[in-house]
N, C-alpha and C positions, 0 to 999 in steps of 0.2 A: 405487386412487388412483395411477395411473401414466401419465396423459396428458401426455406431454412437450411437447405443442404448446400447452397452455393453462395456463400458470402463473397463479396467482391468490393473493390474500391468504388466509391461514388464519385462521379465527375461533378464539375461545378454546376452544370445545368440541372442535374438530378438533385443536388443539394438545394438549389434555389426553388425547384418545384416542391420538394418535401417541406421546406420551411413555409412556403405559401400555403400548401395543403393542410399541414398539421398545426402550424402556429399562426397562420393568417397574416404573415408579414411579407411585404414585398422586398425582394433582395436586390441590392444595388451592386454588391461586390462580394466575392468569395475568395478567401485566402486559406488554402489547405496546409495543415501541418501534420504530416504523418508521424506516428510514434511507434514505440516498440510494442506496447500492449494495446493502446487505443489510438485513434486518430482524432484530430481536432480540425474544425474549420472556423476561422474567424469570419463572421458574416456581418456585413454592413447592410442594414435594412432601413426601411422608412421609419422605423421606431428607434433606431440607434444601433450600436454595435452589440453583437451577440456571439456566443460560442456554441457551436453545435458539436457535441461530443459523440463520437462513434465508438461504442464500447465493444472491444474484443472482436476484431474483424474475422477471426477464425473460430469464434465461439461456436458457431453452428455446424462446423465441418465434422462430419461423422459418417460412418458407413451405413448407418441406419437412421431413419428419421426419428425413431423413438428416443435414441440416445441424444441426438441433437436437440430434441425438444426438452429433454430433462435438463441438459446443460443450460439452455436458454432460460428455462423457468427458474433454475437455481440462481443464475446471474441476475435475472430480473428482481427476484426477492431481495438479493443483497444490495443491488443498486437502489431499490426503493427504500430500504432501510437507511442507506446513506443519504438519500434525499430528505428523509424524515429527521435524521440526526442534524444535517446542515440547517434545516429550517428551524429546529429547536435552538441551535447555537446562535443563529442570526437573531432570533427573538430575544436572546439574552444580551445582545449587543456585541458579540464577538465577530471579528472580520472574516466571514466565510461567504462563499458563493452558493447560491441556492438555485434549484431548477425552476424554470418557468413552466406553467401549466400549458399543455396543448389544447387544441380546440375541444377535445373530448373530455377535458378535465384532468387527465392523467399527466404524469411527468415523464413517461417513457413511450416511445414509438418504436415498433418493430418492423424492419424491412430487410429483405435479402439475408435473413439469418443474423442480422445485427440489431442491437438495441441502441436507440438514439435518445439523447437528452439535450436540453436547450437551456441556456442561462444568459443573463446579462454579462457583458464584458467587464472584467474587473481591471481597474487601473493599477499600474505598478509593474515592476520588473523583478525577475529572479536576481538574487544578489550573492555575493561571495559567501559560500557556506562556512568558511573558516574565520570570518570577521567576528571578533568577540561580541560586538554589539548585536549582530544578527543571531548568534548562538544564544545570547541572553534573552532576546525577544522571542525566539522560537520556543525555548524551554518554558518560558512563562506562559506562552499561548497554549502549549500542550497541556500544562497543568490545569489551566482554566477550562480547557475542553473536557478534561477528565472529571473535574469537580462538577461541571454542569451535566455531563453525561451520567455520572453516578446518581445524581438526584433524579434525572429523567428516567433512568432504568428502574429506580425504586418505585416511581409513580406508575410506569408502564408495565412493571413486573416482567421485564425481559428475562429469559433464562440466562444464567451466568455460567461461563465455562472458563476454568482456570487456564486451559491451553487447548486450542483446537487440534484435535487428533489429525484432522485432514492435513495440516501443515507438515507434520512429521511423516505421514503416509506418503505424501507427494515426494518429500525429500528422499525417503527410502527407495521409492520407485524410480526416480530420476537417476540416483547413484547406480542402482542395479542395471538400468538400461544402458547407461554410459559404459559400465563395466562389460556387459554382455556384448555390446557392439564394437568395443574397442574405440569408441568415439572420443575418448580422452586425447587421442593423438592430435585432435584439432586445437588443443589448448596446451601450449608449451609448459605452463605452470602445473599442470595436472597429469600425473602418471598413475600407474597401478598402485604405488605406495600411498600417494595422496588420496586416491579414491578409497582405499581400505581404511585410512584414518578418518575420512569423511563419514564412511559407513559406521565406524565405531562411535564417532561423535554424535551421529544421529540417534544411536542407541542411548548415549549419555543424556541427550536432550529429552528422550522419552522418559528416562528415570526421573529427571528433574521435573517433568510435567506432572508427576504424581504428588509433588509436595503440596501441602495444604496452603491455600491462599486466603487471607481474610476477606470477608464478604465485601468490605468497602473497596476492594480492588476490582470487583466485577462490574462491568459497565458495557456500553456500546463503544468500541474503539474506532478510531479513524482508520487504522489499518495500513497506512502508507505515509506516515509523517516524515517527509524529507524536504530538504531545501528546494528541490525541484517542484514541490507542490505548494510553495509559498511565494507570494509576491510582496515586494517591499516598496514603499514610497521613497524611503531613504534608509541608509543603514540604521538598523535598530528599530524601524517602524514597519510592522507588517500591515499590508493593505488587504490581503486576502489569503485564506487557506482554501486550497483547491482539492479536487479529486477525492470524493468519498466512496469510490467504487468498492473499496475493501472493508467498509464498515461492517462490523459483526459483533454480536454479544461475546465478550471474552474478558480477559484480565488486562488491567492497565499495565501490568508488567510487560505484556507483549508489545504494546504500543510504545512504551518508554524504551524497552530493550531494542526494538526495531529502530527507533530514532537514534539511540546511542550508537548503534552499529552502522546505520545506513543514511543518517541525515545528510552527509556530504555527497552521497552517491549520485552519479550521472553528471552533476555540475562540477564536482571535484574529482581529484585523481587519487585520493587516499582516504582511509578511515580517519576518524578523530584521533588526535594524540591523547595521551593520558590527561594532559592539562585541559584540553578542550572537552573531553568527556566529563571531567570533574566540574568544569564551568557550567555545562548543561545541567548536571545533577543539582548543583547549588541553586540555580535559578528556578529549576522545576520545583524544588522543595520550598523555596521562598514563596513562590506564587501559589503553591498548593496550601500554604498555611502551616508549614512545618513538614518534616519527613513523615510520610504515611507509615502505618503499622507494618506494611509489607516491604519496607525499604531494604531490609536485609536480604530479600529474595530477588533484588534487581538482576543479579547474574543469571537467574533462571530465565527471565525474559530475553536477555541478551543471547544466551546459547540457542534457544528455540528460534529466535529471530534470525540469527546467523545462518542456521540450517535452511530456514525458509528462503532467505535472500540469495544465498550462494548457490543453492540447488536450482533456483529460478534462472540465475545467470548460467549455470552449468548446462541447463536444458537449452537455453538460447544460444550459447556459444558452441556447444558440442553436438547438439542434436538438430538445431534449427538453422545453424549457419549464419548467425548475425554478424560475425566478423570480428576484426581486431579490437574494436572499442570494448565490446563485452568481454573479450578474453583478457584485456588489460585490467578491467575491473576485478575479474576473478584473481588475477595475479596479485593485485594490491590488497584484496580483502582476505585471501585464503589464509594468511598467517594468523588472523584472529581466531580461526577455528582450530588450526593445528597446534597453537600454543595455548593450552588450557590454563586459565588463571587459577591461583590457589583457592579463591572463594568458591569456585565450582566444585573442587574436590571436597571442600568442607560441606557444601550443601548435599553432595552425593552421599557423604558419610551419614548425614542426618536422615536422608531418604532411606538408606539401607537400615538404619536403626529403627525406623518407623515401620518397616515391613514385618 
């Protein structure tokens, strides 16, 4: 089972065989939960409940095996970094899920062009992303993740990047493809005018990415901090932070900016209000130990994160045909990009003066 060019969905019997072969546990029941980016299987075994994560079902699809191999290897390195970050955070007492070692000692198994990981089942449920108690708890947790990760990065000497150029490159490519194919017609909220503005804002985000960021903002970020990746025992009490697939050396600004923009996404129907955004920032700063030195540059992270998230949805809704739900997200979040806040213009002026 190693054909990297033909990823496909695994059936329950195959999942049971893989768990037995690679993790040595007998499977009693499998409950599959397909997702947009990854699939999950809740597996009841003779050792308890587990989660089998199937990372990127289409990751290996490519016209040539060499390209597929490169993509898989890059994904493997990113996922392994996420496993390392989660293990470090768990050791500090933070509520995170960690990968269980396979029989060969590793935490990733590759089959059918897919990467699989396995973890204990975390108790708890997703909760209302607009509940103030949940916003306060989530903001405090993200700050503690950043404090711990910053210390860890300093010890490990991970390279720091103020803004991953890859995020903006993908944004430009998606916008250009949607424009070239006329695929915007699949999404009522997006027309040629909106696409042109999106392209313009991607350039703006690129300028902002050149602003200097203090070294204490550079760490290994979670990369996808949203309510959909948190479980709660009760309102205001987080039981687990999930999904470290997008962990990478970068700026805390990107993680915080992404949370401010997309924390309610998928579970909710709209972005944060101004009051909810301010509540998140207040409790992040309190848990961080005071506003960080890079606090004034938070809009930098937000603009770059907006381009990353919206162009991902644009790709899914206009190029991959994911349907009405994704297009509704685009409609609700698009105004955040098209209505540029004054702080961004101020930072752009600073960037221009520094050139």
